[in-house]
C-alpha positions in Angstrom: 124.3 124.1 113.6 126.2 127.6 115.2 124.2 128.1 117.7 124.3 124.5 118.7 127.9 124.5 119.2 129.5 124.0 122.6 132.8 125.4 122.9 134.2 122.2 123.5 132.9 120.8 119.8 134.4 124.1 118.8 137.7 122.5 120.3 137.6 119.5 119.4 136.7 120.9 115.2 139.1 123.5 114.8 142.4 121.1 114.7 140.4 119.7 111.9 140.1 122.3 109.5 142.2 122.1 106.4 144.8 125.2 107.8 146.1 124.9 104.1 143.5 125.3 102.3 144.6 128.1 99.9 147.4 126.6 98.7 145.2 124.0 96.3 145.5 123.7 93.1 142.2 122.2 92.8 139.6 124.9 92.8 136.7 123.1 94.6 139.0 121.8 97.1 139.9 125.7 98.2 136.5 126.6 97.9 135.4 123.6 100.6 138.6 125.0 102.7 138.0 128.3 102.3 133.8 128.0 103.4 134.7 125.4 106.3 137.6 127.6 107.8 135.1 130.7 106.8 132.8 129.2 109.0 134.8 128.4 112.2 136.1 132.2 111.8 133.2 133.8 111.5 131.5 131.5 114.3 134.8 132.4 116.6 134.3 136.0 116.5 130.5 136.1 116.9 130.6 133.7 119.8 132.9 135.8 121.6 136.7 136.8 123.1 137.6 133.2 124.4 136.0 131.4 121.8 138.5 133.8 118.9 141.5 133.0 120.7 141.2 129.4 120.6 140.4 130.1 117.0 143.8 131.7 116.4 145.8 129.8 119.1 145.4 126.9 116.2 145.5 129.0 113.5 149.5 130.1 114.9 150.1 126.5 115.0 149.9 126.0 110.9 152.7 128.8 110.3 152.5 128.4 106.6 149.7 130.4 105.0 
């Protein structure tokens, strides 16, 4: 899946991340959120500066962490 994702697909998916997963009282929700967040974070780092800048820009839209 990582190798097949386009930049446009990435841009469409990152706003749907649960940016507040770390505030969950439910351990399962926390783990799911962290796993998905980590996937997109690592993908952005792997794909390069443009991808990571897009990830960080979306991250900045969610100030409470």
